[in-house]
Every structure is written in structure tokens, then in C-alpha cells.
N, C-alpha and C positions, 0 to 999 in steps of 0.2 A: 504494500499499500504505500503511495506517495506520502512524503512528510508534508508539513504545512508549509515548508519554505520551498518545496518543489512545485513545478508547474511545466506544462508543455505548450509550444507555440507552433501553430500549423500555418504553412503557406500553402495556398490552393490555387489552381490555374493552370494553364496550358504550358506554362514555362516550367513547372514541375510535375508534368504528367509522368515522367520516369525517375521520380524521386530525387531529381537534381535541381540545384538552384545556383545562380551565378553569386561567387563569392563578393562581387562588387555590390550586389544587392543584400545579401545576408549579413555581412559583417557590419556594415554602418548600421542596420536595424538592431542587431545585438548589442553593439557598443552603445546605441542610443537608449536600449532599454536598461542596461547598466547604469547610464547617466541618468535615466528618469529616477531610478531608485535612489541614487545617491543625492540627486537635487532635491527630491521630496524629503529625505532624510534630514538633510540641511535646513529646509524651509520649515520643518516641525521643530527641529532643536538646532537652532544656528550656533550653539555653543560646542556640540559635539564634533570631536575630531574623528569619529569612526568612519571608515570607508568600507563599503560592501561589494563584494564580487560576485559577478554572475557566472556561474559555472556551466559549461556544456557537460551532460552526463551521457546522452546517446542520441544517435540519428536513428530514425525509424523509417520503414519503407512505407508505399502508399503515397499520400500527399506528404510534402517534405515536412517532417515532424522533428522537433529538437526538444529533448528533456533538459530542462534547466533547474538549478538550485541556487540559492542565494545564501552567502555565508559572510560572516565578519572576517576580514582578512587578517585581523590580529588574533584571532583564536583558533584552536584546535577544532575538529568537528564534534568531538565529546564535549568539550567545554561550551561549544556555542549553544547547543539544545538546552543546556541547563542554566544558561546565563540570561542576565536581563537584557542583554543586546538581541539574544535569540527571540526572546518574546516581542522585543520592540518590531525586529524585521517582519514576523508573522503578521503584527498589527499594521505594519507599514505596506504590506502586500495587499491586505484587506482594504486599507483606505486608498491605495491606487487602483484597487478593481482588479487585481491580478489574481487573488484568490478568494474574492467575494464578488457578488454581481451589483452591491450598491456603492460602488467607490468611484474614483476619480474618472476612469475611463468610459464607465456608463454615463457620467455627467457631461463629460465632453461630446459625447455622441448625441446626447439628448440635447444640450445646451446650443449646438450649432453656432458657436462663438458669439452668442447673445449674453449681455450681462443680466443676471438675476434682477428682477424688480424689488423682490423681498426674500429674506432669509430667516427662517424662524426655527429655533431649537424645538425638537419634538422628542418623544420618548425619554423623558429625563436627561436630555442632553446628549444622548448616544447618537442622535441622528439630527438632520436639519432638512426642513422642507423649503425648496426654492420654487418661485413662482417667477416666470418670465411675462415679458409685456403682451404676449399673445395668449395668455392664459393658461399655458401648459404648465404642469406642476410635477416635480420629481422629488423623491425622498432619498437621501443618500447619507453615508456616515459623516459625522461631524468632523470636519477638517477637510473633507474633500473639497469643499466650497472654497477653502483658502488656497488650495493647490490649484483649482480651476482658475483662480486669478493671479497665480504667480508666473510670471514670464518665463523664467528658466525652466520650471517644470513643463510648461505647455510646449516649448520649443522642443524639449527631449522627446515629449510624447508624439509631436509631429514627425519627428525623425524615426520613431519605431515604426509608423505606418506608412511611411514615404514609400516602400515597395508597391503599394497599391497603385502608384502612378505608372508602373510598368504594365504594359498591355497584357503580359502573360500571368501577372499575378492578380487574381480575383477577390480573394478573402484571406483574411488573418484571423485567426482563432486563439484564444487563450484557454487551455483547459487545467484544471486541477481536480484532483481526485476523481477522475473518469467523467466529469461533467463539464460541459462548456460553460465557461464563466463570463467571457466576452467574445464577440465577433464582430469584425468590421469589414464591410464591403466597399466596392469603390465610390458608391454613392455617398458613403459615410466621410470620404476624405476631406471634403471641405470643412467638416467641423473640426479636423484636426490642424488645419493649415492656419497658423496664427499671423493675424494681420498686425503690421508694424505701423501703419499710417498714423494711429493715435493710441500709442502704447501707454497704458497705465502699469507703472513697474512698482510693485510693493516694496518698500525700502524698510518698513516698520510694521510689525503686526503683533500687538500683544494685548493681554487681558489684565486689567487692573480692577481691584476694589475701591469704589469711591462713595464718598458721602455728598448726595447732591440735593439741592432743593428746587423747587418746581417754579420757573418762571412763567412758563405757558404750556398747555398741553392740548393735543389735537387727535381726533380719531379719523382723520382724512389723511391723503398724501403720505401714506406709508407710516402713520402713526408718529410724525415728527414732532417732538417735544423740544421745548427749550429748558435746559437745566443749567444749574450754576452751582460751583464749588465755593463760591464766596468771593472768588477773585476772577474766574473766567467763566463765560456762558458759552454752552454748547447746543448746537442743534442736533438732537439725538434721534436716531430711529429705534423703537422699542420692538424687541424681538421676543420678549417674553409673553408668549400667547396666553399662558395660565393668569398671569398678571392682568392682561388686557381684559380677559373674559371675567376676572373678579370685579374689576372696575364696572363692566357693562351690567353685571348682576347685583351693583351696589354693596359689594363685600369688600371694596376698599374705600376708604374714607379720606379726604384730603382736607386740610384747611390751610391758612396761611402760616408759613413756618415749619411745615412737614418736610421731613428729611427722608430721603431714600438711600438705603444701602444697596448699592448695585454692583454687579459684575459687568464692566464696561470694556468693550472691544474697541481697540483704537488702532486703526489702518492708516498709515501715511503712505501716499502714492506719489511718485514722480512721473508727472505727465507732461505733455507737450506744452501745457499751459502753466507749468510749475508745480509747486507742492499743493497737494489736496489731502486733507484729513477727514476720515468717515468715522463717525462716533455711533456706536450700536450698545444699547443696554440689552445683554444676553439674558440676565436673571435679576429680578429685584428680590434681595434677600430678605429685606426688612423695611417696614414702613414705620418710621420713628414720629411720634406726635411732636408737635412744638413744645419747647420748653415753657414752663409756667412761672408766673411771677408769684413769690411767697411773701409774706410780711416778715419783716426783720423785727421781731420784738426783743426789746432789752428788759 
């Protein structure tokens, strides 16, 4: 049985009818797959110095099939499977959509290079629901949405599926544990081709706990509220669906001076128009009533 860090990649089409494929097509795709894994790892943990290696285990007959595994280059195989890094790479492969169907690759194929209109955490924060301007909705692992907007990760994913540009390659499949995890055909190629006309490169993406008071609130325009920490005022989108529902059912009460303890995601973009910052409240942890005046008896 395949290990959780093992998977297969299939190349199908007239170019591989005899189980052969040009090295000029195969090598860049496999190198890009290795690059994708490491770029995603760095995007998730920028402070990590760990590098992962994509290892070819076997070539199979039929359509051109390659058995692959991923290991930490700093550890032996035995150490890897019992290590913290071993569990990280298994989770990373799931986030990418290599060993799970609700990861980055599924989002790229579905998103078609569109920017999500809203992103809301669901399932106790383990997943996110993304809605696009045309009304389409997809649910993926939490974190896949950040990788979707990371230019280095997206460019690596583009190179993985570049062989589909060849008229003899019709389909690329990724298979883990004997089931198809992901498949892309020629018609899916535009979704993977990253436009550089108006790039928004994420240069910082962090989550902080903040105490904020309400300047103004709204339930239109993607729940954009204005909140302040006492020195700065932020235009913030509210992504805590449970919190919004409590407000709508009158189970959350506000008054002047109410303070919200929140998990706020702060994304800083480098765009063609300069730096842009996006503020998102992922979760409202506490609704703190305003301080009360008391008599100072002597």
C-alpha cells in the first residue's frame, strides 16, 4: 500500500502511447513539481530552512506513469516517518491537493484565475468557502486560498502542467492510494497559466490577535466594517460566519465602547499600483462590554 507521502503522476495522450515521453517535457514538469512543494512549504512557514526532495520510485507501463515520494533531504527514511517534518509534508501534500481532493490544485482548476469575492472559514477553521463573482462556490482546506494567491506557488503549478501544451499530451492525473486525486485536461490549461499583467505579489501574510472597537459596521459590500485599535482605523472584511449569524439573530449586542477580541489576518501585497493591505477578521473570540464608571467613595 502506498505511503501518505507517495503518489503517482500519469501522462496520457498520443505522445505516450508506447509508454514513452520526451525528457524535455518530463524533466521540467517533475522539477516544477518539486519546486511547487518547496515554494508552498516556504509560503506556509517562511522561517523554515527545510528542503524537500521529490524521488522517482518507478516507471510503469501503459500510459506514462511515475511513482513518486517526497522526503526531507535532511533525514533518513526511518527518521522521516516518525518526525514532525514527516507529518508536515503529508499535510502539505493535502493542502496542495496531491493526496487530497480539496486542495490548491482543485482550487486553481475551479478558480480559473479569478480572484475570490469572499473567503469564509467553515468546519471549525479546517476549511474555507470561497465565492467568486459569477456565484460559483468551492470549499477547500484552510490555507489553500493563501497558496492560490501566492505568485511563486502559482508559477510553479503552471510549469507542472505545461506539458498539456504539447499536442501529444491530453491529460495529466495525480493518483494516491489507487484513486484519482486530481486530473487536468487541455481545456484546464488556461486556469494554470498565471497572468503577469497586473500581479499582486504577497509580501507578508500573518494572523494576529487584536483588540478593536467598532467605528462603523455594515452587512453589505462583503461585510466591510471599520474598526480601530485606538491609534489606527482599518477597513475590515468579516469572515466569521458564525459571528455574523449571531448578530442577525440578535445574540450579539453592541454599544458604544464595545471591544472585540479578534483573530485578524493581515495580507500585504506588492501591486503595480504600490503596496496594498487587506484586513480580514477570521474569528471573533470575545465581545468585551465597555468599561463602566464607578463612584470613588472616600
